[in-house]
C-alpha positions, 0 to 999 in steps of 0.5 A: 241948979243941979250939978249935972246941969253946972257941968254943961253950964261950964262946957262952952268953949268958943270953937264949940258951944253947949247950945242944942241948935233947931230948925223947924220948916213950916208950910205957909202961909204962916202969920208970923204976929200969931207966930210969935204969940204963940212962941212966947206964951208956951215957952214962957210956961216954963219958969226955966225960960224966964230964969237966968244962970247964975255960976261962981267958983264952986256952985251955980243957980237960977234965978228969975230975969228982973229985965226979963223982955221977950224981945230979947229971945224971939227975933224976925228975919229975912234971908238974903239972896233966893232965901231958899235952903242954902241961905237958911244953912249959913245963917244956922251955920253962923248963928251956931257960933254966936254965944247966948247972953248970959245976962238973960235967959240962955235961950233964943228964937229967929222966926225966918219969914217968907221961906220957901212960902212959909217960914222958918223956926231956928231955935238956940236953947243952952244944953244947961237948961235941959238935954235933948229929950226935954227939949223935944218935950218943950217943942213939942208942946209948943204944937198942935194935932190942929190947926185952928187951936189958938196960942193960949191953947194947952198942949195936948198932953199926948205929944208929951207921951210921944216924946220920952224915947220911943222904941229904940231907947226901949231895945237899947236900954233892957238893964235900966232898972239896975243900971240908974240905981248902980250909975247914981251911987257911982255919981256919989263915989266918983264924985269923992274921989275926982275931989281927990284928985283936984288939985293934981288934975294931971294925975287923973289918968294914973289915978283911974288906970290904978283903979282906986275905988274907981269902977272898972266901967267908968275905968274903961270909958275914960280909957278906951282905945282912940278911933281912927284918925282922919279929916273929921278930926283935928282942932276945931276952927269954931266956923260952923257948916250946916246942912240937912236932906230932904226926908225918907219915907218911914214907911220903906225903912221899916220895910228893909228893917224888917225883911232884913231883920234888924232895927230901923235903927241899924238901917240908919246907922249903915247909911251914915256909916256909908255916907261918910266912908264914901266922902272920905275915899272921895277925898282920897283916905284910905279907909279900909278897915277904919272905925270911927266912934260916935257919941250917942245920948240915950234918955234916961228919964223916966217920964217924958212930961218933966216941965223942969227940964233939966240933964238925965241922960247917959251916952253910949259909944257906938263905933262905926265901921265906915271902912266897909264897903259892902253895905250889907257886911256894914249893917250886920257888923252894926247890927252885932255892935248894937246887941252888945249895947242893948246890955250896956251899962255905959248909959248909966256910967255916963250919967253918974260921971256927968253928975260927979263932974257937976261937983268938981273943980273945973280942971278936973272937969277938964281933965276928965272930958278931955280924955272921954272927948278924945276917943269919939270923931262924932256925937250922933242923936237919934231921936224918934218923933211923933208919926202924925201931922203936927200945926205950930201957929195954924201952920203944918210943920214940914220938916224938923232938925236939931243938933246937940252940941260936939263937945271938946275938939269934937268937930261932927254932929249927925242928926237922925230924927223921924217924925210925921212918916219921914226920916231926916238927916242933919249934918253940923261939922266945923269948916276946917275939917269938913267945909261941904258937909252938903256933900256927905248928906247927899250920900244918906239917901244913896246909901239907904237905896243899895238897901233897899235895892237888895230888898226888892230884887230879893236879896233878903235871904242874903240879909237874913245871916243878921 
């Protein structure tokens, strides 16, 4: 097992499992038997989904499961009550707290039958198997461009090409060529130095602060100041809550983006920050001047068609000005910050750090991640998916949401995914911090509509100062 994958395998905690969770909603009618056959045939085309993860104190590896049985991994369920969105959200939240059985390959799918006239697929895959970009590629490989494709038909190659990241990642990672090589060199250097403090992990902070061979960039990443402490931070209970929105029209988002002179991503982040700020105000918290930090995974793989899967990503820390009520001012601040991040080496630094920690003893790994994760409030993914309709086992995909794990004591995961002409927001929270994520989710569209309102009223000149 690659060292960086070992890092994620060892990071499971009772209150935060390192499992990527996804929901795919299929419009009816859906043939449940055909759906199961399609999933089995195409998932098992990847060797990793037939392999178990074996781990010892200093190493880990993949091996074939001699007792492999697809019944361990694909299950059929029906929701109680009305079997609608509320029941599905509770079901997903409950599953998010259940560890995957390490005696078998680390993935599982639940086919939820008779959901809103169709079906839903709840996907859980351990982060050690692959990162978000790799697993989006896996999910795309399950799909077709037409409804009449057989279960054993090969996926269309064009689907893989669309899964690699899109314009957002291209704009964010302008120095990527130099950064990747630099991050690789950091990996070896950081590994040696982490081993040097393995017997005294409590000295790690002083070691980094002294700059004893660790780069300034790595030191800054580990020593960056805390963000504002709000009810979004605390000690996780391990009980999850999940909610997602109706999709936004991507054409409207692009219209606002074009007229206000900023990327689509900045518009979406502005809506997220506004919704989070509104929630805290409604709870009676003083948010003026508040900033929260979201850790955003960034795909660093060269191609999307990676049958070996695995993890190859870095992280940038995005500071969201949730205390700014004016949506245009909030957009302006986010835009300026994202422009700075376009020239950041943070993704390559964190890639090297994750690789190094795969070699380090577990106490060192926990000390380093404890420092990094304590400085953030949320993990947020922003994935541009295919712009065309997709079909799974003959049924058209209506919605598609997934969440990466919330590591350490982080209690919030935000998902933004564009697909088939729409943008989908999803939120996963720890129930002890945010027991009602649907309240936050309900503010995403209104916050976007404030920007749309300015555009429709001809207020674009105000926003042109961006």
